[in-house]
PyMOL Python script that loads the backbone (N, CA, C, O; Angstrom):
from pymol import cmd

cmd.read_pdbstr("""\
ATOM      1  N   MET A   1     -17.997  18.614  26.230  1.00  0.00           N
ATOM      2  CA  MET A   1     -17.784  18.612  27.663  1.00  0.00           C
ATOM      3  C   MET A   1     -18.655  17.611  28.318  1.00  0.00           C
ATOM      4  O   MET A   1     -18.175  16.911  29.210  1.00  0.00           O
ATOM      5  N   PHE A   2     -19.936  17.473  27.946  1.00  0.00           N
ATOM      6  CA  PHE A   2     -20.905  16.580  28.501  1.00  0.00           C
ATOM      7  C   PHE A   2     -20.397  15.143  28.201  1.00  0.00           C
ATOM      8  O   PHE A   2     -20.503  14.252  29.044  1.00  0.00           O
ATOM      9  N   ASP A   3     -19.861  14.946  27.018  1.00  0.00           N
ATOM     10  CA  ASP A   3     -19.376  13.649  26.657  1.00  0.00           C
ATOM     11  C   ASP A   3     -18.233  13.116  27.627  1.00  0.00           C
ATOM     12  O   ASP A   3     -18.181  11.937  27.977  1.00  0.00           O
ATOM     13  N   LYS A   4     -17.356  14.049  28.016  1.00  0.00           N
ATOM     14  CA  LYS A   4     -16.341  13.691  28.942  1.00  0.00           C
ATOM     15  C   LYS A   4     -16.895  13.383  30.357  1.00  0.00           C
ATOM     16  O   LYS A   4     -16.376  12.533  31.080  1.00  0.00           O
ATOM     17  N   ILE A   5     -17.905  14.070  30.691  1.00  0.00           N
ATOM     18  CA  ILE A   5     -18.599  13.827  32.067  1.00  0.00           C
ATOM     19  C   ILE A   5     -19.215  12.423  31.988  1.00  0.00           C
ATOM     20  O   ILE A   5     -19.069  11.636  32.923  1.00  0.00           O
ATOM     21  N   GLU A   6     -19.875  12.114  30.924  1.00  0.00           N
ATOM     22  CA  GLU A   6     -20.534  10.838  30.711  1.00  0.00           C
ATOM     23  C   GLU A   6     -19.467   9.710  30.729  1.00  0.00           C
ATOM     24  O   GLU A   6     -19.639   8.663  31.354  1.00  0.00           O
ATOM     25  N   GLN A   7     -18.400   9.978  30.035  1.00  0.00           N
ATOM     26  CA  GLN A   7     -17.317   8.961  30.015  1.00  0.00           C
ATOM     27  C   GLN A   7     -16.772   8.730  31.450  1.00  0.00           C
ATOM     28  O   GLN A   7     -16.529   7.589  31.844  1.00  0.00           O
ATOM     29  N   LEU A   8     -16.591   9.783  32.194  1.00  0.00           N
ATOM     30  CA  LEU A   8     -16.123   9.587  33.531  1.00  0.00           C
ATOM     31  C   LEU A   8     -17.087   8.861  34.390  1.00  0.00           C
ATOM     32  O   LEU A   8     -16.676   8.062  35.232  1.00  0.00           O
ATOM     33  N   LYS A   9     -18.401   9.107  34.214  1.00  0.00           N
ATOM     34  CA  LYS A   9     -19.411   8.358  34.921  1.00  0.00           C
ATOM     35  C   LYS A   9     -19.368   6.898  34.625  1.00  0.00           C
ATOM     36  O   LYS A   9     -19.472   6.056  35.517  1.00  0.00           O
ATOM     37  N   LYS A  10     -19.208   6.595  33.325  1.00  0.00           N
ATOM     38  CA  LYS A  10     -19.112   5.142  32.901  1.00  0.00           C
ATOM     39  C   LYS A  10     -17.910   4.504  33.416  1.00  0.00           C
ATOM     40  O   LYS A  10     -17.964   3.334  33.794  1.00  0.00           O
ATOM     41  N   LEU A  11     -16.748   5.223  33.468  1.00  0.00           N
ATOM     42  CA  LEU A  11     -15.571   4.644  33.982  1.00  0.00           C
ATOM     43  C   LEU A  11     -15.720   4.355  35.517  1.00  0.00           C
ATOM     44  O   LEU A  11     -15.267   3.327  36.021  1.00  0.00           O
ATOM     45  N   LYS A  12     -16.354   5.283  36.202  1.00  0.00           N
ATOM     46  CA  LYS A  12     -16.599   5.069  37.640  1.00  0.00           C
ATOM     47  C   LYS A  12     -17.524   3.838  37.844  1.00  0.00           C
ATOM     48  O   LYS A  12     -17.326   3.028  38.750  1.00  0.00           O
ATOM     49  N   GLN A  13     -18.500   3.745  36.994  1.00  0.00           N
ATOM     50  CA  GLN A  13     -19.407   2.510  37.090  1.00  0.00           C
ATOM     51  C   GLN A  13     -18.622   1.199  36.940  1.00  0.00           C
ATOM     52  O   GLN A  13     -18.767   0.239  37.697  1.00  0.00           O
ATOM     53  N   LEU A  14     -17.756   1.241  35.870  1.00  0.00           N
ATOM     54  CA  LEU A  14     -16.936   0.084  35.567  1.00  0.00           C
ATOM     55  C   LEU A  14     -16.005  -0.191  36.744  1.00  0.00           C
ATOM     56  O   LEU A  14     -15.811  -1.354  37.098  1.00  0.00           O
ATOM     57  N   ARG A  15     -15.432   0.817  37.352  1.00  0.00           N
ATOM     58  CA  ARG A  15     -14.584   0.672  38.496  1.00  0.00           C
ATOM     59  C   ARG A  15     -15.355  -0.003  39.644  1.00  0.00           C
ATOM     60  O   ARG A  15     -14.905  -0.991  40.224  1.00  0.00           O
ATOM     61  N   ASP A  16     -16.506   0.554  39.943  1.00  0.00           N
ATOM     62  CA  ASP A  16     -17.378  -0.006  41.009  1.00  0.00           C
ATOM     63  C   ASP A  16     -17.696  -1.474  40.686  1.00  0.00           C
ATOM     64  O   ASP A  16     -17.602  -2.304  41.591  1.00  0.00           O
ATOM     65  N   GLN A  17     -18.059  -1.834  39.476  1.00  0.00           N
ATOM     66  CA  GLN A  17     -18.379  -3.200  39.156  1.00  0.00           C
ATOM     67  C   GLN A  17     -17.146  -4.078  39.344  1.00  0.00           C
ATOM     68  O   GLN A  17     -17.274  -5.183  39.871  1.00  0.00           O
ATOM     69  N   ALA A  18     -15.957  -3.635  38.934  1.00  0.00           N
ATOM     70  CA  ALA A  18     -14.791  -4.350  39.136  1.00  0.00           C
ATOM     71  C   ALA A  18     -14.490  -4.637  40.586  1.00  0.00           C
ATOM     72  O   ALA A  18     -14.087  -5.740  40.956  1.00  0.00           O
ATOM     73  N   MET A  19     -14.696  -3.613  41.404  1.00  0.00           N
ATOM     74  CA  MET A  19     -14.502  -3.817  42.898  1.00  0.00           C
ATOM     75  C   MET A  19     -15.510  -4.760  43.418  1.00  0.00           C
ATOM     76  O   MET A  19     -15.129  -5.560  44.272  1.00  0.00           O
ATOM     77  N   GLN A  20     -16.789  -4.787  43.016  1.00  0.00           N
ATOM     78  CA  GLN A  20     -17.742  -5.745  43.454  1.00  0.00           C
ATOM     79  C   GLN A  20     -17.326  -7.110  43.068  1.00  0.00           C
ATOM     80  O   GLN A  20     -17.399  -8.039  43.872  1.00  0.00           O
ATOM     81  N   MET A  21     -16.869  -7.265  41.801  1.00  0.00           N
ATOM     82  CA  MET A  21     -16.476  -8.508  41.334  1.00  0.00           C
ATOM     83  C   MET A  21     -15.314  -9.014  42.154  1.00  0.00           C
ATOM     84  O   MET A  21     -15.296 -10.170  42.575  1.00  0.00           O
ATOM     85  N   GLN A  22     -14.327  -8.134  42.385  1.00  0.00           N
ATOM     86  CA  GLN A  22     -13.146  -8.637  43.200  1.00  0.00           C
ATOM     87  C   GLN A  22     -13.540  -9.103  44.530  1.00  0.00           C
ATOM     88  O   GLN A  22     -12.955 -10.063  45.030  1.00  0.00           O
ATOM     89  N   LYS A  23     -14.559  -8.449  45.188  1.00  0.00           N
ATOM     90  CA  LYS A  23     -15.005  -8.932  46.537  1.00  0.00           C
ATOM     91  C   LYS A  23     -15.791 -10.235  46.424  1.00  0.00           C
ATOM     92  O   LYS A  23     -15.696 -11.105  47.289  1.00  0.00           O
ATOM     93  N   ALA A  24     -16.543 -10.355  45.382  1.00  0.00           N
ATOM     94  CA  ALA A  24     -17.271 -11.631  45.152  1.00  0.00           C
ATOM     95  C   ALA A  24     -16.267 -12.738  44.901  1.00  0.00           C
ATOM     96  O   ALA A  24     -16.403 -13.825  45.462  1.00  0.00           O
ATOM     97  N   LEU A  25     -15.271 -12.493  44.081  1.00  0.00           N
ATOM     98  CA  LEU A  25     -14.304 -13.553  43.821  1.00  0.00           C
ATOM     99  C   LEU A  25     -13.533 -13.879  45.045  1.00  0.00           C
ATOM    100  O   LEU A  25     -13.157 -15.042  45.190  1.00  0.00           O
ATOM    101  N   ALA A  26     -13.256 -12.995  45.932  1.00  0.00           N
ATOM    102  CA  ALA A  26     -12.452 -13.318  47.144  1.00  0.00           C
ATOM    103  C   ALA A  26     -13.328 -14.274  48.063  1.00  0.00           C
ATOM    104  O   ALA A  26     -12.785 -14.945  48.940  1.00  0.00           O
ATOM    105  N   GLN A  27     -14.646 -14.317  47.850  1.00  0.00           N
ATOM    106  CA  GLN A  27     -15.471 -15.228  48.718  1.00  0.00           C
ATOM    107  C   GLN A  27     -15.520 -16.615  48.126  1.00  0.00           C
ATOM    108  O   GLN A  27     -15.867 -17.563  48.830  1.00  0.00           O
ATOM    109  N   GLU A  28     -15.177 -16.776  46.828  1.00  0.00           N
ATOM    110  CA  GLU A  28     -15.227 -18.103  46.249  1.00  0.00           C
ATOM    111  C   GLU A  28     -14.009 -18.896  46.670  1.00  0.00           C
ATOM    112  O   GLU A  28     -12.944 -18.324  46.902  1.00  0.00           O
ATOM    113  N   ARG A  29     -14.148 -20.161  46.767  1.00  0.00           N
ATOM    114  CA  ARG A  29     -13.126 -21.075  47.130  1.00  0.00           C
ATOM    115  C   ARG A  29     -12.978 -22.188  46.125  1.00  0.00           C
ATOM    116  O   ARG A  29     -13.957 -22.809  45.713  1.00  0.00           O
ATOM    117  N   ILE A  30     -11.747 -22.434  45.735  1.00  0.00           N
ATOM    118  CA  ILE A  30     -11.490 -23.544  44.788  1.00  0.00           C
ATOM    119  C   ILE A  30     -10.516 -24.517  45.469  1.00  0.00           C
ATOM    120  O   ILE A  30      -9.450 -24.110  45.932  1.00  0.00           O
ATOM    121  N   THR A  31     -10.859 -25.707  45.523  1.00  0.00           N
ATOM    122  CA  THR A  31      -9.994 -26.756  46.162  1.00  0.00           C
ATOM    123  C   THR A  31      -9.660 -27.800  45.070  1.00  0.00           C
ATOM    124  O   THR A  31     -10.557 -28.336  44.419  1.00  0.00           O
ATOM    125  N   ILE A  32      -8.411 -28.064  44.891  1.00  0.00           N
ATOM    126  CA  ILE A  32      -7.913 -29.030  43.916  1.00  0.00           C
ATOM    127  C   ILE A  32      -7.054 -30.069  44.714  1.00  0.00           C
ATOM    128  O   ILE A  32      -6.206 -29.723  45.537  1.00  0.00           O
ATOM    129  N   GLU A  33      -7.335 -31.339  44.411  1.00  0.00           N
ATOM    130  CA  GLU A  33      -6.518 -32.400  45.029  1.00  0.00           C
ATOM    131  C   GLU A  33      -5.982 -33.226  43.884  1.00  0.00           C
ATOM    132  O   GLU A  33      -6.753 -33.651  43.024  1.00  0.00           O
ATOM    133  N   GLU A  34      -4.668 -33.469  43.847  1.00  0.00           N
ATOM    134  CA  GLU A  34      -3.982 -34.090  42.726  1.00  0.00           C
ATOM    135  C   GLU A  34      -2.836 -34.875  43.326  1.00  0.00           C
ATOM    136  O   GLU A  34      -1.904 -34.265  43.850  1.00  0.00           O
ATOM    137  N   ARG A  35      -2.856 -36.236  43.277  1.00  0.00           N
ATOM    138  CA  ARG A  35      -1.731 -37.064  43.686  1.00  0.00           C
ATOM    139  C   ARG A  35      -1.119 -36.639  45.031  1.00  0.00           C
ATOM    140  O   ARG A  35       0.081 -36.391  45.148  1.00  0.00           O
ATOM    141  N   GLY A  36      -1.985 -36.570  46.019  1.00  0.00           N
ATOM    142  CA  GLY A  36      -1.450 -36.225  47.386  1.00  0.00           C
ATOM    143  C   GLY A  36      -1.156 -34.806  47.668  1.00  0.00           C
ATOM    144  O   GLY A  36      -0.606 -34.492  48.723  1.00  0.00           O
ATOM    145  N   VAL A  37      -1.506 -33.901  46.748  1.00  0.00           N
ATOM    146  CA  VAL A  37      -1.331 -32.475  46.969  1.00  0.00           C
ATOM    147  C   VAL A  37      -2.742 -31.830  46.957  1.00  0.00           C
ATOM    148  O   VAL A  37      -3.571 -32.101  46.088  1.00  0.00           O
ATOM    149  N   LYS A  38      -2.969 -30.944  47.993  1.00  0.00           N
ATOM    150  CA  LYS A  38      -4.189 -30.239  48.036  1.00  0.00           C
ATOM    151  C   LYS A  38      -3.894 -28.747  48.061  1.00  0.00           C
ATOM    152  O   LYS A  38      -3.153 -28.265  48.917  1.00  0.00           O
ATOM    153  N   VAL A  39      -4.487 -28.013  47.104  1.00  0.00           N
ATOM    154  CA  VAL A  39      -4.358 -26.557  47.052  1.00  0.00           C
ATOM    155  C   VAL A  39      -5.708 -25.926  47.284  1.00  0.00           C
ATOM    156  O   VAL A  39      -6.679 -26.316  46.636  1.00  0.00           O
ATOM    157  N   VAL A  40      -5.806 -24.981  48.168  1.00  0.00           N
ATOM    158  CA  VAL A  40      -7.061 -24.240  48.348  1.00  0.00           C
ATOM    159  C   VAL A  40      -6.704 -22.788  47.929  1.00  0.00           C
ATOM    160  O   VAL A  40      -5.780 -22.153  48.435  1.00  0.00           O
ATOM    161  N   MET A  41      -7.519 -22.330  46.964  1.00  0.00           N
ATOM    162  CA  MET A  41      -7.293 -21.013  46.392  1.00  0.00           C
ATOM    163  C   MET A  41      -8.613 -20.300  46.326  1.00  0.00           C
ATOM    164  O   MET A  41      -9.663 -20.900  46.097  1.00  0.00           O
ATOM    165  N   ARG A  42      -8.532 -18.899  46.549  1.00  0.00           N
ATOM    166  CA  ARG A  42      -9.716 -18.049  46.473  1.00  0.00           C
ATOM    167  C   ARG A  42      -9.900 -17.711  44.976  1.00  0.00           C
ATOM    168  O   ARG A  42      -8.955 -17.785  44.191  1.00  0.00           O
ATOM    169  N   GLY A  43     -11.137 -17.339  44.604  1.00  0.00           N
ATOM    170  CA  GLY A  43     -11.457 -16.928  43.267  1.00  0.00           C
ATOM    171  C   GLY A  43     -10.634 -15.761  42.747  1.00  0.00           C
ATOM    172  O   GLY A  43     -10.500 -15.567  41.539  1.00  0.00           O
ATOM    173  N   ASP A  44     -10.100 -15.007  43.651  1.00  0.00           N
ATOM    174  CA  ASP A  44      -9.297 -13.886  43.222  1.00  0.00           C
ATOM    175  C   ASP A  44      -7.821 -14.307  43.100  1.00  0.00           C
ATOM    176  O   ASP A  44      -6.939 -13.450  43.054  1.00  0.00           O
ATOM    177  N   GLN A  45      -7.556 -15.595  43.049  1.00  0.00           N
ATOM    178  CA  GLN A  45      -6.277 -16.243  42.700  1.00  0.00           C
ATOM    179  C   GLN A  45      -5.268 -16.071  43.805  1.00  0.00           C
ATOM    180  O   GLN A  45      -4.072 -15.943  43.542  1.00  0.00           O
ATOM    181  N   GLN A  46      -5.735 -16.068  45.045  1.00  0.00           N
ATOM    182  CA  GLN A  46      -4.809 -16.014  46.190  1.00  0.00           C
ATOM    183  C   GLN A  46      -4.853 -17.431  46.814  1.00  0.00           C
ATOM    184  O   GLN A  46      -5.916 -17.925  47.190  1.00  0.00           O
ATOM    185  N   ILE A  47      -3.727 -18.034  46.906  1.00  0.00           N
ATOM    186  CA  ILE A  47      -3.617 -19.401  47.461  1.00  0.00           C
ATOM    187  C   ILE A  47      -3.719 -19.290  48.998  1.00  0.00           C
ATOM    188  O   ILE A  47      -2.992 -18.513  49.618  1.00  0.00           O
ATOM    189  N   GLU A  48      -4.587 -20.041  49.573  1.00  0.00           N
ATOM    190  CA  GLU A  48      -4.810 -19.973  51.031  1.00  0.00           C
ATOM    191  C   GLU A  48      -4.060 -21.142  51.769  1.00  0.00           C
ATOM    192  O   GLU A  48      -3.484 -20.934  52.836  1.00  0.00           O
ATOM    193  N   GLU A  49      -4.083 -22.370  51.172  1.00  0.00           N
ATOM    194  CA  GLU A  49      -3.482 -23.479  51.775  1.00  0.00           C
ATOM    195  C   GLU A  49      -2.905 -24.459  50.743  1.00  0.00           C
ATOM    196  O   GLU A  49      -3.475 -24.660  49.670  1.00  0.00           O
ATOM    197  N   ILE A  50      -1.774 -25.055  51.090  1.00  0.00           N
ATOM    198  CA  ILE A  50      -1.180 -26.118  50.276  1.00  0.00           C
ATOM    199  C   ILE A  50      -0.754 -27.220  51.244  1.00  0.00           C
ATOM    200  O   ILE A  50      -0.023 -26.999  52.210  1.00  0.00           O
ATOM    201  N   TYR A  51      -1.249 -28.417  50.932  1.00  0.00           N
ATOM    202  CA  TYR A  51      -0.928 -29.647  51.691  1.00  0.00           C
ATOM    203  C   TYR A  51      -0.122 -30.531  50.741  1.00  0.00           C
ATOM    204  O   TYR A  51      -0.547 -30.812  49.620  1.00  0.00           O
ATOM    205  N   VAL A  52       1.041 -30.961  51.209  1.00  0.00           N
ATOM    206  CA  VAL A  52       1.864 -31.809  50.384  1.00  0.00           C
ATOM    207  C   VAL A  52       2.090 -33.141  50.948  1.00  0.00           C
ATOM    208  O   VAL A  52       2.451 -33.235  52.122  1.00  0.00           O
ATOM    209  N   ASP A  53       1.902 -34.239  50.182  1.00  0.00           N
ATOM    210  CA  ASP A  53       2.183 -35.590  50.599  1.00  0.00           C
ATOM    211  C   ASP A  53       2.599 -36.359  49.387  1.00  0.00           C
ATOM    212  O   ASP A  53       1.820 -37.170  48.886  1.00  0.00           O
ATOM    213  N   GLY A  54       3.768 -36.148  48.901  1.00  0.00           N
ATOM    214  CA  GLY A  54       4.271 -36.832  47.705  1.00  0.00           C
ATOM    215  C   GLY A  54       5.417 -36.087  47.051  1.00  0.00           C
ATOM    216  O   GLY A  54       6.164 -35.365  47.710  1.00  0.00           O
ATOM    217  N   ASP A  55       5.547 -36.276  45.721  1.00  0.00           N
ATOM    218  CA  ASP A  55       6.612 -35.608  44.957  1.00  0.00           C
ATOM    219  C   ASP A  55       6.362 -34.149  44.947  1.00  0.00           C
ATOM    220  O   ASP A  55       5.517 -33.673  44.190  1.00  0.00           O
ATOM    221  N   GLU A  56       7.093 -33.388  45.791  1.00  0.00           N
ATOM    222  CA  GLU A  56       6.785 -31.945  46.006  1.00  0.00           C
ATOM    223  C   GLU A  56       6.741 -31.172  44.729  1.00  0.00           C
ATOM    224  O   GLU A  56       5.681 -30.650  44.384  1.00  0.00           O
ATOM    225  N   LYS A  57       7.866 -31.058  43.973  1.00  0.00           N
ATOM    226  CA  LYS A  57       7.946 -30.130  42.910  1.00  0.00           C
ATOM    227  C   LYS A  57       6.987 -30.356  41.806  1.00  0.00           C
ATOM    228  O   LYS A  57       6.340 -29.407  41.363  1.00  0.00           O
ATOM    229  N   LYS A  58       6.852 -31.583  41.320  1.00  0.00           N
ATOM    230  CA  LYS A  58       5.932 -31.875  40.188  1.00  0.00           C
ATOM    231  C   LYS A  58       4.492 -31.694  40.630  1.00  0.00           C
ATOM    232  O   LYS A  58       3.716 -31.014  39.958  1.00  0.00           O
ATOM    233  N   ASP A  59       4.138 -32.277  41.720  1.00  0.00           N
ATOM    234  CA  ASP A  59       2.725 -32.288  42.140  1.00  0.00           C
ATOM    235  C   ASP A  59       2.276 -30.857  42.574  1.00  0.00           C
ATOM    236  O   ASP A  59       1.110 -30.514  42.379  1.00  0.00           O
ATOM    237  N   ILE A  60       3.136 -30.055  43.129  1.00  0.00           N
ATOM    238  CA  ILE A  60       2.767 -28.709  43.529  1.00  0.00           C
ATOM    239  C   ILE A  60       2.513 -27.883  42.214  1.00  0.00           C
ATOM    240  O   ILE A  60       1.532 -27.144  42.131  1.00  0.00           O
ATOM    241  N   ARG A  61       3.347 -28.012  41.267  1.00  0.00           N
ATOM    242  CA  ARG A  61       3.234 -27.235  40.015  1.00  0.00           C
ATOM    243  C   ARG A  61       1.888 -27.614  39.307  1.00  0.00           C
ATOM    244  O   ARG A  61       1.126 -26.752  38.869  1.00  0.00           O
ATOM    245  N   GLU A  62       1.657 -28.898  39.227  1.00  0.00           N
ATOM    246  CA  GLU A  62       0.452 -29.319  38.520  1.00  0.00           C
ATOM    247  C   GLU A  62      -0.897 -28.881  39.265  1.00  0.00           C
ATOM    248  O   GLU A  62      -1.872 -28.463  38.640  1.00  0.00           O
ATOM    249  N   ALA A  63      -0.865 -29.006  40.562  1.00  0.00           N
ATOM    250  CA  ALA A  63      -2.005 -28.604  41.361  1.00  0.00           C
ATOM    251  C   ALA A  63      -2.245 -27.092  41.291  1.00  0.00           C
ATOM    252  O   ALA A  63      -3.394 -26.664  41.182  1.00  0.00           O
ATOM    253  N   ILE A  64      -1.233 -26.309  41.349  1.00  0.00           N
ATOM    254  CA  ILE A  64      -1.375 -24.862  41.290  1.00  0.00           C
ATOM    255  C   ILE A  64      -1.821 -24.440  39.894  1.00  0.00           C
ATOM    256  O   ILE A  64      -2.613 -23.504  39.794  1.00  0.00           O
ATOM    257  N   ASN A  65      -1.381 -25.048  38.845  1.00  0.00           N
ATOM    258  CA  ASN A  65      -1.853 -24.773  37.503  1.00  0.00           C
ATOM    259  C   ASN A  65      -3.399 -25.118  37.349  1.00  0.00           C
ATOM    260  O   ASN A  65      -4.162 -24.357  36.753  1.00  0.00           O
ATOM    261  N   LYS A  66      -3.777 -26.218  37.877  1.00  0.00           N
ATOM    262  CA  LYS A  66      -5.166 -26.545  37.850  1.00  0.00           C
ATOM    263  C   LYS A  66      -6.016 -25.590  38.597  1.00  0.00           C
ATOM    264  O   LYS A  66      -7.099 -25.217  38.147  1.00  0.00           O
ATOM    265  N   ALA A  67      -5.517 -25.170  39.786  1.00  0.00           N
ATOM    266  CA  ALA A  67      -6.290 -24.254  40.647  1.00  0.00           C
ATOM    267  C   ALA A  67      -6.394 -22.875  39.949  1.00  0.00           C
ATOM    268  O   ALA A  67      -7.449 -22.245  40.017  1.00  0.00           O
ATOM    269  N   LEU A  68      -5.355 -22.409  39.300  1.00  0.00           N
ATOM    270  CA  LEU A  68      -5.419 -21.122  38.511  1.00  0.00           C
ATOM    271  C   LEU A  68      -6.435 -21.221  37.454  1.00  0.00           C
ATOM    272  O   LEU A  68      -7.181 -20.265  37.243  1.00  0.00           O
ATOM    273  N   LYS A  69      -6.521 -22.358  36.743  1.00  0.00           N
ATOM    274  CA  LYS A  69      -7.391 -22.505  35.667  1.00  0.00           C
ATOM    275  C   LYS A  69      -8.827 -22.432  36.134  1.00  0.00           C
ATOM    276  O   LYS A  69      -9.661 -21.789  35.496  1.00  0.00           O
ATOM    277  N   GLU A  70      -9.128 -23.104  37.272  1.00  0.00           N
ATOM    278  CA  GLU A  70     -10.451 -23.090  37.843  1.00  0.00           C
ATOM    279  C   GLU A  70     -10.853 -21.674  38.307  1.00  0.00           C
ATOM    280  O   GLU A  70     -11.984 -21.228  38.114  1.00  0.00           O
ATOM    281  N   SER A  71      -9.904 -21.014  38.907  1.00  0.00           N
ATOM    282  CA  SER A  71     -10.221 -19.632  39.367  1.00  0.00           C
ATOM    283  C   SER A  71     -10.559 -18.674  38.198  1.00  0.00           C
ATOM    284  O   SER A  71     -11.388 -17.770  38.308  1.00  0.00           O
ATOM    285  N   GLN A  72      -9.868 -18.933  37.090  1.00  0.00           N
ATOM    286  CA  GLN A  72     -10.171 -18.135  35.906  1.00  0.00           C
ATOM    287  C   GLN A  72     -11.549 -18.367  35.359  1.00  0.00           C
ATOM    288  O   GLN A  72     -12.175 -17.446  34.834  1.00  0.00           O
ATOM    289  N   LYS A  73     -12.061 -19.652  35.479  1.00  0.00           N
ATOM    290  CA  LYS A  73     -13.429 -19.947  35.109  1.00  0.00           C
ATOM    291  C   LYS A  73     -14.380 -19.200  36.025  1.00  0.00           C
ATOM    292  O   LYS A  73     -15.348 -18.610  35.543  1.00  0.00           O
ATOM    293  N   VAL A  74     -14.153 -19.205  37.251  1.00  0.00           N
ATOM    294  CA  VAL A  74     -15.018 -18.444  38.223  1.00  0.00           C
ATOM    295  C   VAL A  74     -15.083 -16.983  37.821  1.00  0.00           C
ATOM    296  O   VAL A  74     -16.162 -16.393  37.778  1.00  0.00           O
ATOM    297  N   ALA A  75     -13.906 -16.386  37.519  1.00  0.00           N
ATOM    298  CA  ALA A  75     -13.858 -15.005  37.140  1.00  0.00           C
ATOM    299  C   ALA A  75     -14.696 -14.735  35.870  1.00  0.00           C
ATOM    300  O   ALA A  75     -15.437 -13.756  35.782  1.00  0.00           O
ATOM    301  N   ALA A  76     -14.543 -15.644  34.898  1.00  0.00           N
ATOM    302  CA  ALA A  76     -15.277 -15.407  33.647  1.00  0.00           C
ATOM    303  C   ALA A  76     -16.786 -15.495  33.885  1.00  0.00           C
ATOM    304  O   ALA A  76     -17.559 -14.731  33.306  1.00  0.00           O
ATOM    305  N   LYS A  77     -17.202 -16.445  34.753  1.00  0.00           N
ATOM    306  CA  LYS A  77     -18.631 -16.563  35.050  1.00  0.00           C
ATOM    307  C   LYS A  77     -19.189 -15.228  35.733  1.00  0.00           C
ATOM    308  O   LYS A  77     -20.272 -14.755  35.388  1.00  0.00           O
ATOM    309  N   LYS A  78     -18.442 -14.686  36.654  1.00  0.00           N
ATOM    310  CA  LYS A  78     -18.837 -13.373  37.310  1.00  0.00           C
ATOM    311  C   LYS A  78     -18.980 -12.295  36.255  1.00  0.00           C
ATOM    312  O   LYS A  78     -19.931 -11.514  36.272  1.00  0.00           O
ATOM    313  N   LEU A  79     -18.050 -12.262  35.359  1.00  0.00           N
ATOM    314  CA  LEU A  79     -18.063 -11.259  34.223  1.00  0.00           C
ATOM    315  C   LEU A  79     -19.397 -11.361  33.433  1.00  0.00           C
ATOM    316  O   LEU A  79     -20.076 -10.380  33.129  1.00  0.00           O
ATOM    317  N   GLN A  80     -19.697 -12.629  33.138  1.00  0.00           N
ATOM    318  CA  GLN A  80     -20.938 -12.836  32.358  1.00  0.00           C
ATOM    319  C   GLN A  80     -22.147 -12.449  33.127  1.00  0.00           C
ATOM    320  O   GLN A  80     -23.075 -11.857  32.576  1.00  0.00           O
ATOM    321  N   GLU A  81     -22.162 -12.771  34.396  1.00  0.00           N
ATOM    322  CA  GLU A  81     -23.340 -12.397  35.250  1.00  0.00           C
ATOM    323  C   GLU A  81     -23.540 -10.919  35.341  1.00  0.00           C
ATOM    324  O   GLU A  81     -24.671 -10.450  35.473  1.00  0.00           O
ATOM    325  N   MET A  82     -22.419 -10.141  35.272  1.00  0.00           N
ATOM    326  CA  MET A  82     -22.503  -8.657  35.289  1.00  0.00           C
ATOM    327  C   MET A  82     -22.788  -8.068  33.916  1.00  0.00           C
ATOM    328  O   MET A  82     -22.815  -6.843  33.794  1.00  0.00           O
ATOM    329  N   GLY A  83     -22.996  -8.842  32.908  1.00  0.00           N
ATOM    330  CA  GLY A  83     -23.336  -8.385  31.556  1.00  0.00           C
ATOM    331  C   GLY A  83     -22.088  -7.949  30.802  1.00  0.00           C
ATOM    332  O   GLY A  83     -22.200  -7.153  29.870  1.00  0.00           O
ATOM    333  N   GLY A  84     -20.939  -8.422  31.152  1.00  0.00           N
ATOM    334  CA  GLY A  84     -19.733  -8.154  30.370  1.00  0.00           C
ATOM    335  C   GLY A  84     -19.037  -6.895  30.890  1.00  0.00           C
ATOM    336  O   GLY A  84     -17.817  -6.804  30.747  1.00  0.00           O
ATOM    337  N   GLY A  85     -19.704  -5.953  31.463  1.00  0.00           N
ATOM    338  CA  GLY A  85     -19.042  -4.789  32.061  1.00  0.00           C
ATOM    339  C   GLY A  85     -18.643  -3.736  31.078  1.00  0.00           C
ATOM    340  O   GLY A  85     -19.053  -2.584  31.215  1.00  0.00           O
ATOM    341  N   LEU A  86     -17.828  -4.097  30.053  1.00  0.00           N
ATOM    342  CA  LEU A  86     -17.306  -3.093  29.167  1.00  0.00           C
ATOM    343  C   LEU A  86     -18.155  -2.857  27.885  1.00  0.00           C
ATOM    344  O   LEU A  86     -17.867  -1.966  27.085  1.00  0.00           O
ATOM    345  N   GLY A  87     -19.178  -3.665  27.731  1.00  0.00           N
ATOM    346  CA  GLY A  87     -19.909  -3.579  26.504  1.00  0.00           C
ATOM    347  C   GLY A  87     -20.383  -2.143  26.050  1.00  0.00           C
ATOM    348  O   GLY A  87     -20.409  -1.854  24.854  1.00  0.00           O
ATOM    349  N   GLY A  88     -20.732  -1.315  26.964  1.00  0.00           N
ATOM    350  CA  GLY A  88     -21.160   0.035  26.644  1.00  0.00           C
ATOM    351  C   GLY A  88     -20.100   0.961  26.130  1.00  0.00           C
ATOM    352  O   GLY A  88     -20.383   1.934  25.432  1.00  0.00           O
ATOM    353  N   LEU A  89     -18.842   0.642  26.492  1.00  0.00           N
ATOM    354  CA  LEU A  89     -17.767   1.564  26.128  1.00  0.00           C
ATOM    355  C   LEU A  89     -17.005   1.146  24.870  1.00  0.00           C
ATOM    356  O   LEU A  89     -16.214   1.911  24.317  1.00  0.00           O
ATOM    357  N   LEU A  90     -17.274  -0.122  24.422  1.00  0.00           N
ATOM    358  CA  LEU A  90     -16.482  -0.588  23.275  1.00  0.00           C
ATOM    359  C   LEU A  90     -17.186  -0.340  21.954  1.00  0.00           C
ATOM    360  O   LEU A  90     -16.650  -0.674  20.897  1.00  0.00           O
TER     361      LEU A  90
END
""", "prot")
cmd.dss("prot")
cmd.show_as("cartoon", "prot")
cmd.util.cbc("prot")
cmd.orient("prot")
């Protein structure tokens, strides 16, 4: 019984950490400029702005892909700063 309570406490801690991380990521900003396209994206992978001045389809796709990659780097860094988060449960 106490094991279940401890597991629930650990899960709550993980949930709280995840929520803190989500808030921190929402504060991060990633800006990518590629061949006349500018994409501004938050660290939680929400695009805020897109400026287009060029070949719309190709440039937008490339810029969004780069922005997503950078936001994933930010998320990985935050996970490392928090000590991995799941280490105690695995």
